[in-house]
N, C-alpha and C positions, 0 to 999 in steps of 0.2 A: 441489457436495458429492457424495461417493460415497453412493449410496442405501443401501448395505449398512452404512455406518457413521454415517449421519445420525441425530441425536437424534430420537426419535419425535415430539416436539412441533413440529418444523419442517415436517413433511409437510403440504402444503396451506396453510401459513400464511406463505409467503414465507421470508425469511431474517432473521437477527437481528444487529443492530448493537449493540456495546458502546462507548459514548462516554465517554472518560476526562476527568474534570474535577478541578481542584485548588482551585477557588475564585478563580482569577485570570482576568483578561481574556485573557491569553495562551493559556490553555487553552480558553476559550470560542470562540476563532476557528475551532475545529474543528466547532462545532455547525451552521453553515449548510451545510457540506460533507456532514455526516452526513445532514442533511435532504434534500439532493439525491439521495443514494444511496437513502435510505429511501423517498422518493416514487417514484423510478424503479423500484424492485424490490419495492415494497409490503412493506418489511421491518419487523419488530418493532424497537423501540429501548429500550435500557436505559441509563440514565445512572449512572455510578459515581463515587464520591468516596472516596478512601482517606485516613484520618487516620493519620499516623505515630504510633506509640506514644511516649509521653513517656519521657525517660531514667529508668532505674532505677524502672520502673513496678511492680516487685515489692514495693517498700516506699515507696509514695507518701506525701507529706505532705498534710495537709488542703487546703492552698492548691493543690497540684497536682491533687487530685481535683476541686476546684471549677473550676479553669481548664479541666481536661479536659472536664467536663460542659458548661461554657459553649461550648467549641469544638465539641463534638458537636452541641449544639442549634443552633448557628449553621450548621454544615455541613448538618444535616438541613433547616433552613429554606431554605438556599440551593438544595439539590437539589429541594425541593418547588416553589420558585419557577420554576426552569428546567423542571421537569417539566410545570407548567401551560402555560408558554410553548411548549414543544416539542409538547405534545399538541394545543394549539390550532392550531399551524401544520400538523401532520400530519393532524389530524382523527381521531386514534385514541389509545388509551391508551398511556402511556409509563411504563415501570417505572423505579424508582430503587433503588440499592444504596449504603448507607453502610457502609464497611468500615474495619477497623483493621489496621495492620501495615505491612509493607514494601510500598510502592506498586506497584512492578513485579510482584512475586510475587502480590499479591492481585488485581491486574488480570487476570493470566493465569489464576489459579485461578477467578475469577468467569466469565471467558470460557468456560472448559471446563465449568463447572457449568451454565451456561445454554445451552450449545451455540451460542455466538456465532460467526458466520461471519466477522465483520469487527470488528477493534478500531480505533477512531478516536481519534486523539490528536494533540496539537500536538508540535512537535519540541523544546520546552523546557519545563522545570518553572518555573512562575511567572516566565517570561521570563528565567531565569538562563542566561547564556551559559557554555559550557564549552569546554575546549580541543578537544574532539572535535566541536564544533558540535551536539551532541545532549545533551538533558537526561538526568539519571540514570534517570528512570522509563522514558523511551522506549528507552534503552540496555538496561535490564533486560528490557523486553518483547521487543525484537528478539532478545535472547540466548536466551530460553527459550520464546517463543511458537511454536506450530505452526499459528497461524491466519493469515488474511490481515490486512493492516494498511492503514490510510489515515493517512498522515502529513501534517499541515498545518503549514506554516511560520508562526511567530508574526506575521510581517509581512503575512500574507495578509489580504485584505479580503473582507468578506462579499459585496460586489458581484461579485467574481470567482468566487464559488461556483457560479454558473450557467455551465457551461463552454461556450466557443465554439470552442476548438481543443484536441484531445487528441493528445498525442504517444505513439506506441507504438514503443518500441525492439524490433527484431526481428533475431535473429541467424541466422535460417534454420532454427531448431529447432522441433519441435512444441510444446515447452514454452512458448516465447515466443508462438507462434501461438495457444495456448489461451486467451489473454485477449481475443481478437478479438470473440467474441460479446458479452461483457460491455461492452467499449468501444463496440461498435456500438450496443448498446441505449441506453447513456448518450447517445451522439451523436445518435441518432434522437429521443430524448425532448426534447433541448434544441436541435435544429437545429445541432449542432456539427460541425466538420470533423475528420476523422481524418487525422493526419499519420503515415504509416508510414515509419520511418527504419531504415536499415541502415548500419552503419559498417564500411568496409573498412580494416583496419589497415595503415598504411604502415610499412615497415621502415626504420629509420634506420641509417646507417652506424655501425659499431662496429669495434673492433680485430679482431673475428671476422668480421664482415660488412664487408669493405672492398675486395675485388677488383672491378674494373669488370664482370667477367662475372657475378659473384653479384648485384651491385647491379642489373644489367640484367635478370636473371632475376626478382628481386623486383619490379621495376617492371612487367615483363610480367605477372606473376602478379596484381598489384594491378589492372591494367587488365582482365584476364580476370574477376576476381572482381567488379569494378564492373559489367561487362556482365551477368554472371549475376545479380547482386543487382537490377539494374534489371528484368530479366525476371521474377524472383521476386516483387518487389513489385507489378509490373503485374498479375500473375496474382491476387494477393491483392486488389488494388484492384477488378478485374473481378468477383470473387466478392462483395465487400462492397457495391459499388454496386447490386447486385440488390436490396439491402435499403433502397434510397432513402437511402443515406448518402453524404455528400460526403467523398471520399477523395482525398488527395494523397500522393505518394511522394517520397522523398528519399534518395539514396545519398551518403554523405560518406566521403572518404578522409582518415584522420587517424591519427597515431601513438598517440593515447591515446583509446580508445573512450569512457571515462567523460567526459573533458573535451569530446569532440566532442558528446556528447548534452547536456551542460550548456549548451554554446554554442548548439546548435540550439534548446533550450527558451527561451533568452533572445531570440535573434534572431527566432524565429518567434512570439514572444509567446504561448507555450503557457499554457493555464489549468490543465491537468491532465496528469500523466504516468501512463499505465497500463502495467504490466509484470508479468511473472511473477517469483516469488521467485528462480528459478534459470533459467539458460540452458542451452546445449548442454553446457557443462562442469560439470554439476551434481554437487555434493558433498552427498549426503543427510545427512551428519553435521552440516551447518550449516543453520539455519532459513532463512537468506537468503544468496544468492551474493555474491561480492565486488563485482561491478558494481552490483548492486542496493543493497547496503549503502553503497557509496561515493556513489551518487546520493542516497540518503536523507540522508546526512550533509551533503551540500554543495548540494543543490538548494533554491532558494527557491520552486520550483513545487510545489504539493501533489501527492502521489504515492499512487496506489492500487496496492498490491502484492498480487497474488493468489497465494496459497500453492499450490504444486504437489506438496508432500510430504505423505504420509499421516500423520495424527496417531498412529494406532495402529501404523503400520509405518514409523516415521521412519528406520529404518536402510536403506531402499531406496526407489527412486522408486515412485510410485503405480502407474504403468503399466510392466510389464515387457516389453510387446510393442513393438518398435521402430517399428512402423507405426501405432500407435494413440496419439492425443493423450492426455496424462495427465489424470486426473480433476482438475478444479479444485474444491477444497472451497468456494470462494467464487464459483463460476461461477453467476451469477444467471440467465443465459439458460437457459430450460427445454430439457432434452434434451441439454445439452452434457456430454460425458464426457471 
């Protein structure tokens, strides 16, 4: 978090996680993962449940009012029960928020109000599948949030919440590198391996790219990039192993970067993907880049996405200096800028 824009209450108290719940088991799968992050970084935790407004609530019937009150009391009791369980596991106080309105909008508003560094939620609302592979609430949060997010697939098991292998996609930019301290701290806390991955894009023949000379040039370029990527990742590995972290590197040549990363996550039995919201081709007008968004939509592996765009100045990158790593607003490692 940028010290100049950090909420005053976060200083000296770790960071703040907002965990989104909707009363369903599919949403509660995110809780064990939130506990892993909270314990690693001594974070505050707030549990939030949003009750959607009943239709035509401007002129409700008596039965509607009674039903709404019953639903509110049930939701409050549900949050209090999970509050007690979570507090017992963390050994610290846990806050709860019962909100009304549009779920995604209220989640983002609460996150901003409490200064949450990380919004934790499952990828589906009440286990409902959609054509886009994401539930309505998570789609809303991704569209308007300027915080970091932790997305947990509804099929994830609590046993996998303790990570043993973390996948870090790196494109050679300082933006993607800026997640390394956070990932290294998680890996060290749980004795997990860091898998650093770079994808070299293969060019496929087309009606434009079809001459033997051009294809040969593309093949040679891919080979050169592969060699450079290996040296780049080796350098990062040497830096990280000084922190007593197990690190492995992998360079993949593939025509589709997103598919390559998904394939690696399955083949390598990854427990957690840690990446920045944007890569080298950052468009500050979007909260999350295209590669990150696509991975969120299609990965069955939980994803910790660290935001690299300033909330106050979202029209430009946090760091204007090309040689300085961008400030990570959810960078829990002390001293990281």
